[in-house]
C-alpha positions in Angstrom: 78.4 50.5 1.6 75.6 48.0 1.4 77.7 45.4 3.2 78.5 47.8 6.0 74.8 48.6 6.4 73.9 45.0 6.5 76.6 44.3 9.0 75.4 47.2 11.2 71.8 45.9 11.0 73.1 42.4 11.9 75.1 43.6 14.9 72.1 45.7 16.0 69.8 42.7 15.7 72.3 40.5 17.6 72.7 43.0 20.4 68.9 43.4 20.6 68.4 39.7 20.8 71.1 39.4 23.5 69.4 42.1 25.5 66.0 40.5 25.0 67.4 37.1 26.1 68.8 38.7 29.2 65.4 40.2 30.1 63.6 38.6 33.1 59.9 37.9 32.9 58.0 37.3 36.1 54.4 36.1 36.1 52.3 36.4 39.3 49.3 34.2 39.9 46.8 33.5 42.7 46.2 30.1 44.3 43.7 29.2 41.4 46.5 30.1 38.9 44.7 33.2 37.7 46.8 36.1 36.6 47.2 39.0 39.2 47.4 42.4 37.6 48.6 45.4 39.5 51.1 43.5 41.7 54.3 45.4 42.7 57.4 43.3 41.8 60.8 44.4 43.1 64.2 43.0 42.0 67.2 43.0 44.4 70.7 41.8 44.0 71.6 39.2 46.6 72.5 40.8 49.9 71.4 44.3 48.7 68.5 46.3 50.1 68.4 48.7 47.2 66.0 47.7 44.4 67.5 47.3 40.9 64.0 47.9 39.6 60.3 48.0 40.6 57.7 46.9 38.0 53.9 46.6 38.2 52.4 43.5 36.6 50.3 43.9 33.5 46.7 42.9 33.1 48.0 39.4 32.3 50.0 39.3 35.6 53.4 39.7 33.9 56.3 42.0 35.0 59.4 42.3 32.7 62.7 43.4 34.0 65.0 44.8 31.2 68.7 45.4 31.7 69.5 49.1 32.2 73.0 48.4 31.1 74.6 45.3 29.3 75.3 42.3 31.5 73.3 43.6 34.5 71.3 40.4 34.8 73.8 38.0 33.3 75.6 37.0 36.5 75.0 36.6 40.2 72.0 35.8 42.3 68.8 37.9 42.8 65.8 38.2 45.0 62.3 38.9 43.8 59.7 40.4 46.1 56.0 40.6 45.2 53.4 42.7 47.0 49.8 42.1 45.7 46.8 43.6 47.5 44.7 40.8 49.1 47.5 38.3 49.4 50.5 37.5 51.6 53.9 38.9 50.4 55.7 36.6 48.0 59.5 36.3 47.4 61.8 34.0 45.5 65.6 33.7 45.0 66.8 33.2 41.4 70.0 32.9 39.4 71.1 35.1 36.6 70.4 32.3 34.1 66.7 32.5 34.8 64.7 34.3 32.0 61.2 33.4 33.1 59.7 32.6 36.5 56.2 32.1 37.9 55.4 33.1 41.5 52.2 31.8 43.1 50.9 33.9 46.0 48.9 32.5 48.9 46.2 33.9 51.2 47.0 34.8 54.8 45.4 36.3 57.9 44.3 39.9 57.6 47.4 41.2 59.5 49.7 39.5 56.9 47.7 40.6 53.9 49.0 43.3 51.6 46.8 46.5 51.8 46.9 49.9 50.1 44.7 52.3 52.0 46.9 52.7 55.1 49.9 54.2 53.3 48.6 54.6 49.6 51.2 52.0 48.6 51.3 48.2 49.0 52.3 47.1 52.5 51.5 44.3 54.9 48.7 45.3 57.2 50.7 44.5 60.3 53.4 47.0 59.1 50.9 49.7 58.0 50.5 51.4 61.3 46.7 51.3 61.1 43.8 49.0 62.0 42.5 47.7 58.7 40.2 44.9 57.5 39.5 43.6 54.0 36.9 41.8 51.9 38.5 40.1 48.9 37.0 39.1 45.5 35.9 35.6 46.5 34.3 36.8 49.7 32.3 39.6 47.9 31.2 37.1 45.2 30.0 34.7 47.9 28.3 37.4 50.1 26.7 39.1 47.0 26.0 42.4 48.8 23.3 44.6 47.2 25.1 47.7 48.4 28.1 48.7 50.4 26.3 48.7 53.8 25.5 44.9 53.3 29.3 44.2 53.3 30.8 46.8 55.7 28.5 45.9 58.6 30.3 42.6 59.0 33.8 44.2 59.4 35.3 44.9 62.9 34.3 48.2 64.4 31.7 49.2 61.8 28.2 50.3 63.0 25.8 50.6 60.2 22.4 52.3 60.6 20.0 52.0 57.7 16.8 53.9 57.9 14.5 51.1 56.8 15.2 48.5 54.1 16.8 48.4 50.7 17.8 51.8 49.5 17.1 53.5 52.8 19.6 56.1 54.0 22.5 54.1 55.4 25.0 55.7 57.8 28.3 54.5 59.1 29.6 55.1 62.6 33.2 54.2 63.5 35.0 54.7 66.9 32.3 57.0 68.2 32.5 59.5 65.3 29.6 61.1 63.4 28.3 59.6 60.3 30.1 62.2 58.2 33.5 61.3 59.6 34.2 58.6 57.0 36.0 58.9 53.7 34.6 56.6 51.0 36.6 56.1 47.9 35.7 54.2 44.7 38.3 53.7 42.0 40.4 56.6 43.5 37.5 59.0 43.6 35.9 60.3 46.8 32.2 59.7 46.7 31.3 61.6 49.9 29.6 65.0 49.7 31.6 68.0 50.8 31.5 67.6 54.6 31.5 63.8 54.6 27.9 62.8 54.0 27.5 59.4 52.4 24.7 56.9 51.8 26.1 53.4 51.8 22.7 52.0 51.1 22.7 53.1 47.4 26.4 52.5 46.7 26.4 49.3 44.6 29.4 46.9 44.8 28.8 45.0 41.5 32.1 44.1 39.8 34.1 45.2 42.9 37.3 43.2 43.1 38.1 44.1 46.8 37.2 46.4 49.7 39.4 47.8 52.4 38.1 49.3 55.6 40.6 51.4 57.7 39.7 52.5 61.2 41.2 55.6 62.6 42.1 59.1 61.6 43.9 59.4 58.2 43.4 63.0 57.0 47.2 63.1 56.4 46.8 61.1 53.3 43.1 61.6 52.4 42.3 65.1 53.7 38.8 66.1 54.8 36.3 63.5 56.0 38.8 60.8 57.0 38.2 61.5 60.7 37.4 58.0 61.9 37.6 55.7 58.9 38.4 55.2 55.2 36.4 52.8 53.0 38.0 52.1 49.6 36.7 50.0 46.7 38.2 48.9 43.4 36.6 47.7 40.2 37.7 44.4 38.7 40.3 44.5 36.0 40.1 42.2 32.9 43.0 39.8 32.9 42.3 36.9 30.4 43.7 36.9 26.9 40.5 35.3 25.7 37.5 37.7 26.2 35.3 36.5 29.1 31.6 37.1 29.2 30.0 36.7 32.6 26.2 37.0 33.1 23.6 35.8 35.5 20.4 36.5 37.3 18.7 35.8 40.6 15.4 36.3 42.3 13.9 36.1 45.8 11.0 37.0 48.0 9.6 40.5 48.3 9.6 40.7 44.5 13.4 40.9 44.3 15.0 40.5 40.9 18.6 41.0 39.9 20.4 40.7 36.5 23.9 41.5 35.5 26.5 41.0 32.8 30.2 41.9 32.1 32.7 41.5 29.3 36.3 41.6 30.4 39.7 40.5 29.2 43.1 41.7 28.0 44.8 41.8 24.7 48.5 42.8 24.5 48.8 46.2 26.0 45.1 46.7 26.5 42.7 45.5 29.2 39.0 46.1 29.5 35.9 45.4 31.7 32.5 46.6 30.6 29.6 45.8 32.9 26.0 46.5 34.0 23.7 45.5 36.8 20.0 46.0 37.4 18.4 45.4 40.9 14.7 45.7 41.7 12.6 44.9 44.8 9.2 45.9 46.1 10.2 45.4 49.8 8.2 43.9 52.5 5.9 46.8 53.3 4.1 49.8 51.8 6.3 52.2 49.8 9.4 50.0 50.4 10.3 49.6 46.8 13.9 50.1 45.6 15.7 49.9 42.2 19.2 50.6 41.1 20.7 50.5 37.6 24.5 50.4 37.3 26.8 50.7 34.3 30.5 51.0 34.2 33.9 50.5 32.4 37.4 49.9 33.5 39.9 50.4 30.6 43.7 50.1 30.7 46.5 50.7 28.3 50.2 50.0 28.9 52.3 51.2 26.0 55.5 50.1 27.8 57.0 49.1 31.2 57.3 52.7 32.2 53.9 54.1 31.3 50.3 53.0 32.0 46.9 54.7 31.6 43.6 53.7 33.1 40.1 55.1 32.7 37.3 54.0 35.1 33.7 55.2 35.1 30.7 54.0 37.1 27.2 55.5 36.9 24.2 54.4 38.9 20.6 55.6 39.0 18.4 54.6 42.0 14.8 55.1 43.1 13.7 54.5 46.7 10.3 54.6 48.5 10.5 56.4 51.8 7.8 55.1 54.3 9.4 57.1 57.1 9.6 56.3 60.8 6.4 54.6 61.8 7.2 51.5 63.8 9.2 52.1 67.0 10.6 49.0 68.5 7.6 47.0 67.2 5.1 49.6 68.3 3.0 52.0 66.2 0.2 52.9 68.6 1.0 55.4 71.4 -1.1 57.1 74.1 0.4 60.4 75.0 -1.5 62.6 77.6 -4.8 60.8 76.9 -4.5 61.1 73.1 -4.0 58.0 70.9 -1.7 58.2 68.0 -1.6 55.5 65.3 1.4 55.7 63.0 1.4 54.3 59.4 3.9 54.3 56.6 4.2 57.4 54.4 2.8 56.4 51.0 3.8 59.6 49.1 7.5 60.1 49.8 10.4 58.9 47.5 14.0 59.6 46.7 15.8 59.6 43.4 19.6 59.6 43.1 22.1 59.6 40.2 25.9 59.2 40.8 28.7 59.6 38.3 32.2 58.4 39.3 35.0 58.9 36.8 38.8 58.9 37.0 41.7 58.9 34.5 45.1 57.9 35.8 48.5 58.2 34.2 51.3 56.3 35.9 54.9 57.0 34.9 58.0 55.2 36.1 61.3 57.2 36.1 64.4 55.4 36.9 64.4 52.3 39.1 63.0 54.0 42.3 60.5 56.6 41.3 56.8 56.1 40.4 54.5 59.1 39.6 50.7 58.9 39.4 48.7 61.7 37.9 44.9 61.4 38.3 42.0 63.5 37.1 38.7 62.7 38.8 35.1 63.8 39.0 32.1 62.9 41.2 28.7 64.2 40.4 25.6 63.6 42.6 22.0 64.5 41.8 19.6 63.7 44.6 16.0 64.6 44.9 13.6 63.8 47.7 9.9 64.6 47.6 6.6 64.0 49.4 3.2 64.7 47.9 1.6 65.0 51.3 -1.1 62.3 50.8 -0.2 60.6 54.1 -0.8 62.9 57.1 1.1 62.1 60.2 -0.3 62.8 63.7 2.3 63.4 66.4 2.3 65.1 69.8 3.8 68.1 68.0 0.8 68.4 65.7 -0.3 67.0 62.3 2.3 66.9 59.6 0.7 67.0 56.2 3.0 69.3 54.2 4.4 68.4 50.7 8.1 68.9 50.4 10.8 68.8 47.7 14.5 68.8 48.3 17.1 69.0 45.5 20.8 68.4 45.8 23.3 68.8 43.0 27.0 68.4 44.0 30.0 68.2 41.8 33.6 67.4 43.0 36.3 67.5 40.3 40.0 67.8 40.6 43.5 66.6 40.1 45.8 64.4 42.2 49.5 63.8 42.0 51.3 61.0 44.0 55.0 60.3 43.8 56.6 57.3 45.4 60.3 56.9 45.9 61.7 53.6 47.2 65.2 54.4 48.6 65.8 51.0 50.1 63.7 47.9 50.9 63.2 49.5 54.4 62.6 53.1 53.3 59.7 54.5 51.3 58.8 58.1 50.7 55.4 59.3 49.4 54.7 62.9 48.4 51.6 64.3 46.8 49.5 67.3 45.8 45.7 67.6 45.4 43.5 70.2 43.9 39.7 69.9 44.3 36.9 72.1 43.0 33.6 71.6 45.0 30.6 73.1 43.3 27.0 72.6 44.1 23.6 73.7 45.2 21.1 72.6 47.8 17.5 73.8 47.4 14.2 73.1 49.2 11.6 75.0 47.1 8.6 73.2 48.7 7.0 74.1 51.1 7.1 77.7 50.0 6.8 79.1 53.6 10.0 77.3 54.6 11.8 77.4 51.2 15.5 77.7 51.3 18.6 77.0 49.4 21.9 78.2 48.2 24.8 77.7 45.8 28.4 77.2 46.9 31.9 77.0 45.4 34.9 75.8 47.4 38.4 75.3 46.2 40.9 73.1 48.0 44.6 72.8 47.7 46.7 70.3 49.7 50.2 68.9 49.8 51.3 65.9 51.8 54.4 63.9 52.6 54.9 60.5 54.3 58.0 58.6 55.3 57.9 54.9 56.0 60.9 53.2 57.7 61.5 49.6 58.7 64.5 49.7 61.1 65.0 46.2 62.3 62.3 45.5 64.8 61.0 49.1 64.7 58.7 50.5 62.0 58.0 54.2 61.7 55.4 55.9 59.5 55.3 59.7 59.8 53.7 62.3 57.7 51.8 65.5 57.4 49.4 67.4 55.1 49.0 71.2 54.6 45.5 72.2 53.5 44.4 75.5 52.0 40.6 75.8 51.8 38.7 78.8 50.5 36.2 78.4 53.3 38.2 77.8 56.5 41.7 78.9 55.4 44.9 77.1 56.2 45.5 74.1 58.5 47.8 71.2 59.0 47.2 67.6 60.0 50.1 65.4 61.2 50.2 61.7 61.9 52.9 59.3 63.3 52.6 55.6 63.9 55.1 53.3 65.6 55.4 49.5 65.6 57.8 47.4 67.5 58.4 43.6 67.2 58.8 42.8 70.8 59.2 39.0 70.5 60.0 37.0 67.4 58.2 34.1 69.0 58.3 30.3 68.9 55.8 27.6 68.0 52.8 28.7 70.1 53.5 32.5 70.6 54.8 33.1 67.1 55.4 36.8 67.4 54.4 39.8 69.5 54.1 43.3 68.1 53.3 46.6 69.9 51.7 49.5 68.0 50.9 53.2 68.8 49.8 56.2 66.8 48.9 59.9 67.1 47.0 61.8 64.5 44.8 64.8 63.9 41.9 64.9 61.4 39.5 67.4 59.8 36.1 67.5 58.3 35.1 70.6 56.2 31.6 72.1 56.7 28.8 70.8 54.6 27.3 73.1 51.9 24.0 73.2 53.9 25.9 74.7 56.8 28.0 77.2 54.9 26.0 78.4 51.9 22.3 77.6 52.5 19.8 80.2 53.8 16.1 79.9 54.7 13.5 81.8 56.7 14.9 80.1 59.8 18.6 79.6 58.9 21.4 82.0 58.1 24.5 80.9 56.1 27.8 81.0 57.9 30.8 81.4 55.5 33.1 81.7 58.5 32.7 78.1 59.7 35.9 76.3 60.5 36.6 72.6 59.9 35.6 70.1 62.6 38.7 68.5 64.1 39.8 65.3 65.9 42.7 64.5 68.1 43.2 60.7 67.8 45.4 58.4 69.9 45.5 54.6 69.8 47.8 51.9 71.1 47.6 48.1 71.1 49.3 44.8 70.4 49.3 41.9 67.9 50.0 38.4 69.1 50.5 35.6 66.5 49.5 32.2 67.7 50.5 28.8 66.1 51.2 30.5 62.8 47.5 30.4 61.9 45.8 32.7 64.4 46.4 36.4 65.2 45.0 38.2 68.2 44.8 42.0 67.8 43.7 44.4 70.5 43.7 48.2 70.3 42.6 51.1 72.6 41.5 54.3 70.9 40.7 57.8 72.2 39.1 60.4 70.0 38.6 64.0 71.1 36.3 65.8 68.6 36.2 69.6 68.8 35.0 72.5 66.8 32.0 70.4 66.0 29.3 72.3 64.1 26.1 72.9 66.0 22.9 74.9 65.1 22.3 77.8 67.5 19.2 80.1 67.6 20.3 83.7 67.4 16.9 85.2 67.6 14.5 83.6 70.2 11.5 85.5 68.8 11.8 84.5 65.1 13.8 81.3 65.9 16.3 82.2 63.2 19.6 80.5 63.8 22.9 79.5 62.2 25.6 76.8 62.5 28.7 77.6 64.5 31.8 75.7 65.7 30.8 75.0 69.3 30.4 71.3 70.0 33.0 69.0 71.7 32.7 65.3 72.5 34.8 62.3 73.5 34.8 58.8 72.3 37.1 56.0 73.5 37.1 52.3 73.7 38.7 49.1 72.7 38.7 46.7 69.7 39.6 43.0 69.9 40.0 40.8 66.8 40.8 37.1 66.4 42.0 36.5 62.8 42.6 33.0 61.5 43.6 31.3 58.3 42.7 27.7 59.2 43.6 26.5 55.7 44.3 28.2 52.3 40.5 27.8 51.6 39.0 28.5 55.1 39.2 31.7 57.0 37.5 32.9 60.2 37.6 36.4 61.6 35.7 37.6 64.8 35.8 40.8 66.7 34.4 42.7 69.7 34.3 46.5 70.1 33.6 48.6 73.2 32.7 52.3 72.7 32.0 54.9 75.3 30.9 58.4 74.2 30.0 61.7 75.9 29.0 65.2 74.8 31.5 67.5 76.5 30.1 70.8 75.2 26.7 71.6 73.7 24.9 74.8 72.7 23.2 76.8 75.6 19.7 75.5 76.2 20.4 72.0 74.8 18.3 69.2 76.3 18.3 65.4 76.1 19.3 63.6 74.0 21.8 66.2 72.9 22.7 67.9 76.2 26.1 68.1 77.8 26.9 64.8 79.5 24.7 62.7 77.2 26.1 59.9 75.2 26.2 60.3 71.4 23.2 59.0 69.6 23.2 55.6 67.7 26.6 54.6 69.2 26.3 51.3 70.9 28.6 50.4 73.7 29.0 46.8 72.6 29.3 45.4 69.1 30.7 42.1 67.7 31.1 40.5 64.3 32.1 37.1 62.8 32.8 36.1 59.3 33.5 32.5 58.3 34.4 31.9 54.6 35.2 28.8 52.7 36.4 29.1 49.0 37.0 25.8 47.3 37.5 24.9 43.6 33.9 23.6 43.2 31.9 25.3 46.0 32.1 28.1 48.5 30.1 29.5 51.4 30.1 32.1 54.1 28.5 32.7 57.5 28.3 36.3 58.6 27.1 37.6 61.9 26.7 41.0 63.4 25.7 41.8 67.0 24.8 45.4 67.9 23.9 46.2 71.5 21.3 48.7 72.7 22.1 52.3 71.9 20.7 55.8 72.6 18.3 57.1 69.9 15.3 59.4 69.6 12.0 59.5 67.7 12.3 63.3 67.6 8.4 63.4 67.4 7.4 63.4 71.1 6.7 59.7 71.6 9.4 59.5 74.3 11.5 56.9 72.5 15.1 57.2 73.8 16.8 54.0 72.7 16.9 51.2 70.1 17.2 47.6 71.3 20.1 45.4 70.4 19.9 42.8 67.7 21.8 39.9 66.1 21.9 39.6 62.3 22.9 36.3 60.6 23.5 36.1 56.9 24.3 32.9 55.0 25.5 32.5 51.4 26.9 29.8 49.2 27.6 28.7 45.6 28.2 25.4 43.8 29.7 24.9 40.3 27.3 22.4 38.9 29.4 22.1 35.7 32.4 24.1 34.4 31.4 27.7 33.8 27.9 27.2 35.3 27.4 28.1 38.9 24.3 27.9 41.2 24.2 30.3 44.2 21.9 31.4 47.0 22.0 33.9 49.8 19.8 34.3 52.9 19.9 37.5 54.9 18.5 37.8 58.4 18.4 34.0 58.4 17.0 33.9 62.0 14.0 36.1 60.8 14.5 38.5 63.7 12.6 41.8 64.0 15.1 44.6 64.5 15.8 48.2 63.8 19.1 49.9 63.1 17.6 53.3 63.3 14.6 53.6 65.6 11.2 53.8 63.8 12.6 52.0 60.7 12.0 48.2 60.8 14.6 46.3 58.8 13.9 43.4 56.4 12.8 40.1 57.9 14.3 36.9 56.5 14.9 37.3 52.8 16.6 35.1 50.2 17.9 35.2 46.7 18.9 32.3 44.4 20.2 32.3 40.9 22.7 31.1 38.3 25.7 32.7 36.7 27.5 31.7 33.5 31.0 32.2 32.0 31.8 32.1 28.3 35.4 32.4 27.2 38.2 33.4 29.5 40.6 30.9 30.9 
């Protein structure tokens, strides 16, 4: 009996050893030989387009393929395909006798780079059916942006308007849309308020591993707010078996100080990254101070190849001085109808903001083709703005010397399911369901004569599906979303994108591709529009979602294997736009209604280049024409029918040159923004903001292993300019410091 048991254990051990020996281990690394976590690795039999298995690399960059049945990997030849966001696709042919292989990925032009935002799954940008740009880890580390606006402004098609300097309200305008037509996502959590409002000037990017910026309507996958763009950011994942401590500090003019630290690594099935960042500056003028404290964690656990869990939390606390609009195009003294007005900064206004971003994701792989992701998320915003009234402001409309207090408390929590089924190498199906609970209050208790506020609760349910097909030279991406919203009811948003490889190309013209898409998008009403009441405003619970009909078409021309020329025409028809209308001309009481309609169309041209594996250069030009097609009765300039939309320049351009070497790196970033319509809204007859050119320079040098010296200069040409009229931006400002690494690889 004992001998039989021993023989059984021996046979079991032998069979287990044989199965283990037949396992295939794939390690994925970047050009610097660092492990790449989160890469999608697919295994195909030679000549087959059906994947035998699809595995995501661990924190240490390893994917293990285990035989589903004995002998499956013991004979024949196989093909491995690797898709890692931020890199070109990788592939390698192997024999059945291979038990371990390392695949090194390389960098490519933006069009060839793997992205996620366009389809919610890894895909080459040129096959994604969308216009998309990226900033990778090395670029962000060289640029060292204080907040998201400092990075996004150098990407094609982005128009950033910051009201003042560090910490000032920073809005994003894309393809002629409003500033609330952009979906911003951090670690899988939407950080826009209900209705799309977002302040990029207080969104820190410390420990961000990469950023993607998608232009165009994408409500099919992301629901409300994704009317003209989606910005997505991911936190760095620990990937070194030896714990790595990173810390550093820098300082600069205007009393700027910044300190930061992180502890990251991986151990077996666990990975971790715990980090913090503190930024302070007094600014260049009165009441221009800004500070932001950030803390966060990114924790992962992979019990086996089929299941993984990840918890990500970021919390930041900012305080900003609000000097207000006081310097219009370099002028602060005005003579209106014989009266002289001298404007000065507001010394008594400030804003305080707290953000909590949290998500918990469970990924489960069933079979060789299905992946399921279950995510719980929460975003909490507490924002207060106040003015003690110590700085009276004289305007043609009278003297403003009224203290005020505004309080915003918004919470978005919910659940998201995403299922991905890979039928073939050329077919991918994505399905999903999302539930969201939006709960919040907006109150303005001071001044008492104008006090208003309200509390709102909105529940959203949505289901979506998307099919991606690569049929020879033709790619098709089609999908739709059904939305049930307790405020505006039911609606649907479809999207279809087509791509056609017209020419394979030769040495000079190395490939020509045609693209076209049609989509509709929605933005739900803001809480202030639906639930808030005041002596002069009525709530309107019957507001519908604002909508967009978006069409775009263009081409991509590859040149010499190193350059890519991309050109797109876009046409956005915005309708059901929410406008405030006076319903009682005696008391001036009004409400918001769906009345507005506007048109935005134009063209984007990009030249992308990967000159070497270490040197990239991307430049772009964007033309935008806008017009108000329908406005409330009695509207006058600058918001009358026929007027262009405010703060949308006709001409913008960007350039970003980046070198990332083993011992040193640097970048040169430029942004040109042409003249644009604007208004002072205070009777000083300001109707535009002049154009400007912003040049930023950054670089780092490893003076010895694990010790790096770096410096950044923003507005290097020291130009006076305004992004929003009345709010002068920072003149030349620099920061220099050192960072250190202890441990790691």
